[in-house]
C-alpha positions as CSV (number, residue, x, y, z in Angstrom):
1,M,-12.4,-8.0,-12.2
2,P,-9.0,-8.8,-13.2
3,Q,-8.5,-12.0,-15.8
4,T,-9.1,-15.4,-14.0
5,P,-6.6,-16.8,-12.0
6,R,-5.4,-20.6,-11.5
7,N,-7.7,-21.9,-8.5
8,N,-5.0,-20.9,-5.9
9,R,-5.3,-19.0,-3.2
10,L,-2.3,-16.8,-3.2
11,E,-3.1,-15.8,-7.0
12,V,-7.0,-15.0,-5.3
13,A,-5.5,-13.1,-2.6
14,R,-3.4,-10.9,-5.0
15,V,-5.9,-10.4,-7.5
16,L,-8.0,-9.0,-4.5
17,E,-5.2,-7.4,-2.7
18,R,-4.9,-5.1,-6.6
19,A,-8.9,-5.0,-6.4
20,I,-9.1,-2.9,-2.7
21,L,-5.7,-1.0,-3.3
22,T,-6.8,-0.1,-6.8
23,G,-10.1,1.1,-5.6
24,Q,-12.6,-1.5,-7.0
25,Y,-13.6,-2.4,-3.1
26,R,-14.1,0.5,-0.8
27,S,-13.9,0.8,2.6
28,G,-16.2,-1.1,4.4
29,D,-17.2,-2.7,1.6
30,R,-18.4,-6.5,2.3
31,L,-16.9,-9.4,0.2
32,P,-19.2,-12.3,-0.4
33,E,-17.5,-15.6,-0.8
34,M,-19.9,-17.2,-3.5
35,H,-20.3,-13.9,-5.4
36,I,-16.2,-13.9,-6.0
37,A,-15.9,-17.0,-6.7
38,R,-18.4,-17.1,-9.2
39,E,-16.8,-14.2,-10.7
40,L,-13.4,-15.1,-10.8
41,G,-14.3,-19.1,-11.8
42,V,-12.5,-20.5,-8.6
43,S,-13.7,-22.8,-5.9
44,Q,-15.1,-20.8,-2.6
45,A,-12.7,-22.7,-0.7
46,S,-9.9,-20.7,-2.4
47,V,-11.5,-17.3,-1.8
48,R,-12.1,-18.1,1.8
49,E,-8.1,-18.8,2.2
50,A,-7.7,-15.9,0.2
51,L,-9.5,-13.8,2.4
52,Q,-7.9,-15.0,5.6
53,E,-4.2,-14.4,3.9
54,L,-5.6,-10.4,3.4
55,E,-6.8,-10.5,7.0
56,G,-3.2,-11.7,8.3
57,L,-1.9,-8.7,6.2
58,G,-4.9,-6.1,7.9
59,L,-6.7,-5.5,4.2
60,V,-9.7,-6.8,5.3
61,L,-11.3,-8.2,8.7
62,K,-13.8,-10.8,9.4
63,Y,-16.8,-10.1,11.8
64,P,-19.3,-13.0,13.0
65,N,-22.8,-13.3,11.3
66,R,-21.7,-10.4,8.6
67,G,-18.0,-11.8,6.5
68,S,-15.6,-10.1,5.3
69,V,-15.1,-6.7,4.8
70,V,-12.4,-4.3,3.5
71,T,-10.7,-3.1,6.5
72,Q,-12.0,0.4,8.0
73,L,-9.5,3.2,9.8
74,S,-10.9,5.6,11.7
75,G,-8.7,8.6,13.1
76,D,-7.1,6.7,16.6
77,D,-6.4,3.6,13.8
78,L,-4.3,6.2,11.4
79,V,-2.4,8.4,14.3
80,H,-1.7,4.3,15.6
81,I,-0.7,2.9,12.0
82,Y,1.6,6.2,12.0
83,Q,3.1,5.5,15.6
84,I,4.5,2.4,14.0
85,R,5.6,3.5,10.6
86,K,7.4,6.1,11.8
87,E,9.8,3.6,13.7
88,L,9.7,0.8,10.8
89,E,10.0,2.4,7.6
90,P,12.8,4.7,8.6
91,L,14.8,1.7,9.6
92,A,14.1,-0.5,6.1
93,V,15.0,2.4,4.0
94,S,18.0,3.1,5.9
95,L,18.9,-0.8,5.3
96,A,17.6,-0.4,1.8
97,A,20.3,2.4,1.7
98,S,23.2,-0.2,2.4
99,H,22.0,-2.9,0.3
100,I,19.8,-2.4,-2.3
101,R,20.8,-3.5,-5.8
102,V,20.9,-1.3,-9.0
103,E,18.4,-2.9,-10.4
104,S,16.3,-2.3,-7.9
105,L,17.2,1.4,-8.5
106,R,15.5,1.3,-11.9
107,E,12.4,-0.3,-10.8
108,L,12.1,2.5,-8.3
109,Q,12.8,5.1,-11.2
110,D,9.9,2.9,-13.1
111,C,7.6,3.5,-10.2
112,L,8.2,7.1,-10.7
113,A,7.5,7.3,-14.0
114,A,4.3,5.7,-13.7
115,M,3.2,7.5,-10.9
116,R,4.3,10.4,-13.4
117,D,2.0,9.4,-16.2
118,A,-0.5,8.8,-13.7
119,S,-0.9,12.2,-12.9
120,D,-0.5,13.8,-16.4
121,R,-4.0,11.7,-16.4
122,A,-5.6,12.6,-13.1
123,D,-5.4,8.3,-12.9
124,F,-6.4,8.1,-8.7
125,A,-6.0,4.2,-9.0
126,S,-3.0,3.6,-11.2
127,F,-1.2,6.5,-9.2
128,S,-1.9,4.4,-6.1
129,E,-0.7,1.4,-7.3
130,A,2.5,3.0,-8.3
131,D,2.7,4.9,-5.0
132,V,2.7,1.1,-3.1
133,R,4.7,-0.6,-5.1
134,F,7.3,2.3,-4.8
135,H,7.3,1.5,-1.0
136,R,7.2,-2.2,-1.1
137,L,10.0,-2.3,-3.4
138,I,12.4,-0.6,-1.1
139,W,11.1,-2.8,1.9
140,G,11.8,-6.1,-0.2
141,S,15.5,-4.0,-0.6
142,Q,16.3,-4.6,2.4
143,P,17.4,-8.0,4.3
144,N,15.2,-8.3,7.2
145,R,12.3,-10.1,6.4
146,F,10.5,-9.7,9.7
147,L,11.0,-6.3,9.2
148,E,9.3,-6.6,5.5
149,K,6.4,-8.8,6.7
150,S,5.5,-6.3,9.3
151,L,5.5,-3.4,7.2
152,Q,3.0,-4.6,5.0
153,T,0.9,-5.7,8.0
154,V,1.1,-1.7,8.7
155,C,0.8,-0.2,5.9
156,L,-1.0,-1.9,3.1
157,P,-4.3,-0.6,5.0
158,L,-3.4,2.8,5.6
159,F,-2.4,2.8,1.7
160,A,-5.9,1.5,0.6
161,F,-7.0,4.0,2.8
162,D,-5.0,6.5,1.2
163,L,-6.8,5.3,-2.3
164,I,-10.0,6.2,-0.8
165,R,-8.4,9.5,0.0
166,R,-7.2,10.1,-3.3
167,H,-10.7,9.8,-4.8
168,S,-12.5,11.2,-2.1
169,A,-10.2,14.9,-1.8
170,P,-10.9,17.7,-3.9
171,Q,-7.7,17.9,-5.5
172,V,-4.6,16.1,-4.8
173,D,-1.6,17.4,-4.8
174,F,0.6,14.5,-7.3
175,T,3.7,16.8,-7.6
176,R,4.6,16.8,-4.2
177,T,4.4,12.9,-3.9
178,I,6.6,12.6,-6.6
179,R,8.6,15.0,-5.5
180,Q,9.0,13.8,-1.9
181,H,9.6,9.9,-3.4
182,Q,12.1,11.0,-5.8
183,L,14.2,12.7,-3.4
184,I,13.9,9.3,-1.3
185,L,15.0,7.1,-4.3
186,N,18.0,10.3,-4.9
187,V,18.8,9.2,-1.0
188,L,19.2,5.8,-1.9
189,R,21.5,5.8,-4.8
190,S,23.6,7.8,-2.4
191,R,24.2,5.4,0.0
192,N,23.5,7.8,2.7
193,A,21.6,5.1,5.5
194,E,21.5,8.1,7.9
195,L,20.3,10.5,5.6
196,A,17.5,8.1,4.1
197,A,15.8,7.3,8.2
198,R,15.8,11.2,8.8
199,M,13.8,12.2,5.4
200,M,11.7,9.6,5.9
201,R,10.7,10.1,9.3
202,R,10.0,13.9,8.5
203,M,8.2,12.3,5.5
204,I,5.9,10.3,7.1
205,E,5.2,13.0,9.8
206,Q,3.8,15.3,7.2
207,W,1.6,12.1,5.6
208,L,0.1,11.8,8.8
209,R,-1.0,15.4,9.2
210,Q,-2.2,15.2,5.5
211,D,-3.9,12.1,6.1
212,L,-5.9,13.2,9.1
213,A,-6.6,16.3,7.7
214,D,-8.2,14.7,4.8
215,Y,-10.1,12.4,7.2
216,E,-11.9,15.4,8.3
217,M,-13.1,15.4,4.6
218,L,-14.2,11.3,4.1
C-alpha cells in the first residue's frame, strides 16, 4: 500500500482508487474498513467516507452484512457500460479536440511514453495506470464537467476490469493499444473534432469485442 496519507477522505479515496486500478485489490475483493484504517494509519471514519466516494465512482459496491467490495462486472454489465461509453467518450474527445491545451497534449505524449516503457517491462499495472491517465486527461481537457464526471462513473469500473483482464489473459497486445492511443493523440493535435469522435467510436467498438472475448477466459 502507498505511503500513509493525511487523515482526509479524498486522499484515502485516491490511495484506494490507485490500489484497485493497479490490481492490489481485485474484482470481488472485500475492503474491510478497520484493516484499511490500520494499514494507512487513519481513522475508520475516513476510510468509510473514502469508500462512499469510490462507490459514487462505480469502483466499489456496498452490500448489507458484507460491507464494501471491489466492483464485479458481468458480461451484460460490460455491454451496458460500453453502450454508454460509446455515446459519451466520442463526445468528450471531439470537445477536447477544440479545447485541449498544448500542455495537455504533452502530458498525453508522456502517458504514451509510460505505456511503451511499461510494455517493454511487461508491467501490467503501470501500463494500465498510464492508460487510465491518458483517458482522464482527455476527459478533463474538454469544458463540460458533467460529462467528465459521467465518464469517470461509467468507465473507472471498466478500467478496473480491464486490469484484471491484462493480468489474466495469456497474451496482451500492448503494441495495438499503444498504436490506437497514438492515433487518438494525433487527431487531437490536428484539432479535427469530427474525426476524433469517429475514431474514438470505432475503437470503443473494438475494445468491447475484445473485452467480451476476454471475459469468457476469466
